[in-house]
C-alpha positions in Angstrom: -22.0 -4.2 124.9 -24.5 -1.4 124.0 -25.6 -1.1 120.3 -24.5 1.9 118.4 -26.4 3.5 115.6 -24.1 5.3 112.9 -25.8 8.0 110.9 -24.0 8.9 107.5 -24.8 11.8 105.6 -24.9 11.0 102.0 -26.4 14.2 100.7 -24.2 16.4 98.4 -23.6 19.8 99.9 -24.2 23.1 98.0 -20.4 23.7 97.8 -19.9 20.4 95.9 -22.7 21.2 93.4 -21.4 24.7 92.9 -17.8 23.4 92.3 -19.0 20.9 89.9 -21.1 23.4 87.8 -18.1 25.8 87.6 -15.8 22.9 86.4 -18.2 21.8 83.8 -18.6 25.4 82.5 -14.9 25.9 82.3 -14.5 22.8 80.1 -17.4 23.6 77.9 -16.3 27.2 77.3 -12.7 26.1 77.0 -13.7 23.5 74.4 -15.7 26.2 72.5 -13.0 28.7 72.7 -10.5 26.2 71.1 -12.9 25.4 68.2 -13.5 29.0 67.4 -9.7 29.9 67.6 -9.1 27.0 65.0 -11.8 28.3 62.6 -10.2 31.8 63.1 -6.6 30.7 62.3 -7.8 28.8 59.0 -9.5 32.0 57.8 -6.5 34.2 58.5 -3.6 31.9 57.3 -3.7 29.8 54.2 -2.2 26.2 54.9 -3.0 24.8 51.5 -0.4 23.5 49.2 0.6 26.1 46.6 1.3 25.5 43.0 3.7 27.6 40.8 1.9 30.3 39.0 2.3 30.5 35.1 5.4 32.2 33.8 4.8 35.5 32.1 7.3 36.9 29.7 7.5 40.7 30.0 8.6 41.0 26.4 5.8 39.1 24.7 6.5 39.4 21.0 2.8 38.5 20.1 2.4 37.2 16.5 5.6 38.7 15.4 9.0 37.0 15.4 11.0 37.5 18.6 14.2 39.3 18.6 17.4 37.6 19.7 19.4 34.6 19.1 17.7 31.3 17.8 14.4 33.3 17.5 14.2 33.5 21.3 13.8 36.6 23.4 16.4 35.5 26.0 19.2 33.4 24.8 19.7 30.0 26.6 22.8 29.5 28.9 25.5 26.9 28.5 23.8 25.0 31.5 20.9 24.5 29.1 22.7 22.6 26.5 21.5 19.1 27.6 17.9 20.4 27.7 17.5 22.4 24.5 18.2 19.3 22.1 15.0 18.3 20.2 15.2 14.8 18.9 14.8 14.5 15.3 13.6 11.5 13.0 12.9 9.1 15.8 11.8 6.3 13.4 14.8 6.7 11.1 17.3 6.6 13.9 15.9 3.3 15.2 17.6 1.6 12.3 20.8 3.1 13.2 23.2 0.8 15.1 24.5 1.7 18.7 27.8 2.8 17.2 26.2 5.8 15.4 25.5 9.1 17.2 23.1 12.0 16.2 24.5 15.4 17.0 22.8 18.8 16.7 24.5 22.2 16.4 24.1 25.4 18.3 25.6 28.9 17.4 24.3 30.9 20.2 26.4 33.9 21.6 28.2 33.1 24.9 29.2 36.4 26.6 28.3 38.1 29.8 27.3 36.6 33.1 26.4 32.9 32.9 23.4 33.5 35.4 21.8 35.9 33.0 22.4 33.6 29.9 20.4 30.9 31.7 17.2 32.8 31.5 16.1 31.9 28.0 13.7 29.2 27.3 15.7 27.4 24.5 15.3 27.4 20.7 12.6 29.3 19.1 10.7 28.4 16.1 12.2 26.7 13.2 10.9 28.9 10.2 13.1 31.7 9.7 12.6 35.1 11.4 15.2 37.4 13.1 18.5 35.7 13.6 17.8 33.0 11.0 20.2 34.3 8.3 17.6 35.6 6.1 18.0 32.5 3.6 16.0 29.8 5.3 17.1 27.9 8.3 20.5 28.6 9.5 23.2 25.8 9.7 23.2 25.4 13.4 19.5 24.5 13.3 19.5 22.7 9.9 22.4 20.2 10.1 22.2 16.9 11.8 25.3 14.8 11.9 25.7 11.1 12.6 29.0 9.6 13.7 29.6 6.0 13.0 32.5 4.7 15.0 33.3 1.2 16.4 35.4 2.7 19.3 36.5 5.7 20.8 39.8 5.6 18.9 38.0 5.6 15.6 36.0 8.5 16.8 38.8 10.7 18.0 40.7 10.1 14.5 37.4 11.3 12.9 37.6 14.5 14.9 41.2 15.1 14.3 40.7 14.5 10.5 38.3 17.3 10.2 40.2 19.6 12.7 37.2 19.5 15.0 38.1 20.6 18.7 36.6 18.9 21.6 35.1 21.6 23.7 34.6 21.8 27.4 32.4 24.6 28.6 32.0 25.6 32.5 28.4 26.0 33.3 28.8 28.8 35.8 32.1 30.5 34.8 33.4 32.1 31.7 36.0 29.4 31.1 36.1 27.1 27.9 38.8 24.7 27.1 39.3 23.4 23.5 41.0 20.2 23.0 42.8 20.1 19.6 43.8 16.9 17.6 42.1 14.5 20.2 43.2 11.6 18.0 46.8 12.5 17.9 48.8 14.7 20.2 46.0 16.3 22.1 46.7 20.0 22.8 44.5 22.0 25.3 43.8 25.8 24.6 42.0 27.8 27.3 39.5 30.2 26.1 36.3 32.0 26.9 32.8 32.6 25.7 33.4 36.0 24.4 36.0 34.5 21.9 33.7 31.6 21.0 30.5 33.5 20.7 30.2 32.8 16.9 31.9 29.3 16.8 29.6 26.5 15.6 29.4 23.6 18.1 27.7 20.5 18.2 26.7 18.4 21.2 25.9 14.4 21.1 22.5 13.2 21.9 23.7 9.6 22.5 24.9 8.9 25.9 27.6 6.7 24.6 29.1 9.4 22.4 28.8 11.9 25.4 30.9 9.4 27.5 33.5 9.4 24.8 33.8 13.2 24.6 34.1 13.3 28.5 36.7 10.5 28.4 38.8 12.2 25.7 38.7 15.5 27.6 39.6 13.8 30.9 42.7 12.2 29.0 43.8 15.6 28.0 43.7 16.8 31.7 40.7 19.2 31.3 38.8 19.5 34.5 35.2 18.2 34.2 33.5 19.5 37.3 30.3 21.4 36.5 31.1 21.3 32.6 29.4 20.2 29.5 31.2 18.8 26.4 30.6 19.7 22.8 32.6 19.9 19.4 33.8 23.1 17.7 33.6 23.0 14.0 36.1 25.4 12.2 35.1 27.4 9.1 37.1 24.9 6.8 35.1 22.0 8.0 31.7 24.0 7.6 32.7 24.7 4.1 33.1 21.0 3.6 29.7 20.3 4.9 28.2 23.1 2.8 29.6 21.7 -0.4 28.3 18.1 0.5 24.8 19.7 1.1 24.9 21.8 -2.2 25.8 18.7 -4.3 23.0 16.7 -2.7 20.5 19.5 -3.4 21.6 19.9 -7.0 20.3 16.5 -7.8 17.0 17.3 -6.4 16.3 20.6 -8.0 15.1 22.1 -4.6 16.7 25.4 -3.1 18.4 25.7 0.3 15.7 27.8 1.8 13.2 25.1 1.3 15.4 22.7 3.5 14.4 22.0 7.1 16.9 19.5 8.0 20.0 18.0 6.2 21.2 14.8 7.7 24.9 13.7 7.3 26.8 10.6 8.2 30.5 10.7 8.9 31.9 7.6 7.1 35.2 6.5 5.4 35.9 7.9 2.0 38.6 9.8 0.0 41.8 10.2 1.9 40.2 9.4 5.3 36.5 10.5 6.0 33.7 12.4 4.2 30.3 14.0 5.3 27.9 12.0 3.3 24.3 13.4 3.0 21.8 10.6 3.7 18.5 12.5 3.8 17.0 15.9 3.3 13.9 17.0 4.8 11.9 20.1 3.5 9.6 22.6 5.2 
């Protein structure tokens, strides 16, 4: 058989070299274009996490006392009840048993749209000024009342003895329910913020007493969705508290406008229960 010599061309053609050059250029320029596009994108759009800016009040009172309820420019809404409470006498309250509840009062006006009433920042200063009554700190800021009860039955009897109504306030509507005589034949009276805008009301700070208020309202058949509970103090009961405060001040020789807080305890005495002054704090 004759021998065959094969000749193989292994050289790269001009077409292949041109094709490879074009592909390399396309990849290079494509990569550079992508990098430049990302750089441009980050300069035009801000992808950083944004934090809330500072709150600015348009009606800044400056150094003068602000106008409005509780020395605040914008009065707090009902939904702010749980937040506006300022714990007082933390050291002294440590010695009180779990059966004792501290409550604070509030006397803000409750009228108009609930959404607007929620714009306020809470209570203002504690040293007089507009809305303070002109004779020192008003009662709804000054009084701190401790309830001492072993069970919910005793607590309900204390409320009934002083004719204190249990209040259920809707946070987004104008509805308010008052439960009268919670320790006896509970009777529910439906009212609204306009009628109760000057009624003194307290709200418990201890979760246990808040649960009791909620349970008593539930027993009376009051709807509890989206509501907060409090106690409405009638004028006759406020007179009793004022008399106890005045008697305690008479022994000290101090004046009412010097008092920052008067601390009461509801305990047995007389024909049922009394408001006993256990401490007075001065400004």
